[in-house]
C-alpha positions as CSV (number, residue, x, y, z in Angstrom):
1,M,116.7,3.6,-149.7
2,L,115.8,7.2,-148.9
3,S,112.7,6.0,-147.1
4,N,114.7,3.6,-145.0
5,R,117.1,6.4,-144.0
6,E,114.2,8.6,-143.0
7,S,112.5,5.8,-141.1
8,A,115.8,5.1,-139.2
9,R,116.2,8.8,-138.5
10,R,112.7,9.0,-137.0
11,S,113.4,5.9,-135.0
12,R,116.6,7.4,-133.6
13,M,114.8,10.6,-132.8
14,K,112.0,8.7,-131.1
15,K,114.5,6.7,-129.0
16,Q,116.3,9.9,-128.1
17,K,113.1,11.5,-126.9
18,Q,112.2,8.4,-124.9
19,M,115.7,8.5,-123.3
20,D,115.4,12.3,-122.5
21,D,111.9,11.7,-121.0
22,L,113.2,8.8,-118.8
23,T,116.2,10.9,-117.8
24,S,114.0,13.8,-116.7
25,E,111.7,11.3,-114.9
26,I,114.7,9.9,-113.0
27,T,115.8,13.4,-112.0
28,R,112.3,14.2,-110.8
29,L,112.0,11.0,-108.8
30,E,115.4,11.5,-107.3
31,M,114.5,15.0,-106.1
32,S,111.2,13.6,-104.7
33,N,113.0,10.8,-103.0
34,N,115.5,13.3,-101.4
35,Q,112.6,15.5,-100.1
36,L,110.9,12.4,-98.6
37,Q,114.2,11.3,-96.9
38,Q,114.6,14.8,-95.5
39,G,111.1,14.7,-94.2
40,I,111.6,11.3,-92.6
41,E,114.8,12.6,-90.9
42,V,113.0,15.6,-89.5
43,K,110.2,13.4,-88.2
44,E,112.8,10.9,-86.7
45,R,114.6,13.8,-84.9
46,G,111.2,15.0,-83.6
47,Y,110.3,11.5,-82.4
48,A,113.7,11.1,-80.6
49,E,113.2,14.5,-78.9
50,I,109.7,13.6,-77.8
51,E,110.8,10.1,-76.6
52,S,113.6,11.8,-74.6
53,R,111.1,14.2,-73.0
54,N,108.8,11.2,-72.2
55,N,111.6,9.4,-70.5
56,V,112.4,12.4,-68.4
57,M,108.7,12.7,-67.4
58,R,108.5,9.0,-66.6
59,A,111.5,9.3,-64.3
60,Q,109.8,12.4,-62.7
61,V,106.6,10.4,-62.2
62,M,108.5,7.6,-60.5
63,E,110.3,10.1,-58.3
64,L,107.1,11.9,-57.4
65,T,105.3,8.6,-56.7
66,D,108.1,7.6,-54.4
67,R,107.8,10.9,-52.6
68,L,104.1,10.6,-52.3
69,Q,104.4,7.1,-50.9
70,S,106.9,8.4,-48.3
71,L,104.5,11.2,-47.4
72,N,101.6,8.7,-47.1
73,S,103.7,6.6,-44.8
74,V,104.3,9.6,-42.6
75,L,100.5,10.3,-42.6
76,Q,99.8,6.7,-41.6
77,I,102.3,7.0,-38.7
78,F,100.7,10.3,-37.7
79,E,97.2,8.7,-37.9
80,E,98.4,5.9,-35.6
81,V,100.1,8.1,-33.1
82,S,97.6,11.0,-32.9
83,W,94.3,9.0,-33.3
84,F,93.2,11.5,-35.9
85,A,91.6,10.0,-39.0
86,V,93.4,10.9,-42.1
87,D,92.1,10.2,-45.6
88,I,95.1,8.7,-47.4
89,P,94.2,8.0,-51.1
90,E,95.6,5.0,-52.9
91,I,98.4,5.8,-55.2
92,P,97.8,4.6,-58.7
93,D,100.6,3.3,-60.8
94,P,100.3,5.3,-64.1
95,L,103.2,3.4,-65.7
96,L,101.4,0.0,-65.4
97,R,98.0,1.3,-66.4
98,P,98.5,4.5,-68.4
99,W,95.0,4.3,-69.9
100,Q,93.4,4.5,-66.4
101,L,94.4,8.1,-65.5
102,S,93.3,9.4,-62.2
103,Y,93.4,13.0,-63.4
104,P,91.5,14.7,-66.2
105,T,93.1,14.5,-69.6
106,Q,94.0,17.5,-71.6
107,L,93.3,17.4,-75.3
108,I,96.3,18.1,-77.6
109,P,95.3,19.9,-80.8
110,A,96.9,18.6,-84.0
111,A,97.1,20.0,-87.5
112,S,95.9,17.8,-90.3
113,D,99.3,18.2,-92.1
114,M,101.6,17.7,-89.1
115,F,103.0,14.4,-90.5
116,L,103.3,15.5,-94.1
117,G,106.3,17.8,-93.6
């Protein structure tokens, strides 16, 4: 009978330790999850900011393209009226073919941990 009591006590202690271990694991995982969620929120805000800047730049490209087309039209009229040959380059549409840039690209340095938070 004494042996059974001791065995039951050890069993209860073992279950309590398992419960304590699981509780601490839950706490650790919840903290890790919160950190990951905060990192995701920071990245989402950064993405939204960059997307907003890109939209502004796209609008500026469209406006500048329109201005350039207008200036080219003026040059064409000048060429027709004055009989002077004017070299009028074709205006590429960067929004339709962004991979065919007509200007040199600039490399953007990136850190290896920039997405890790």
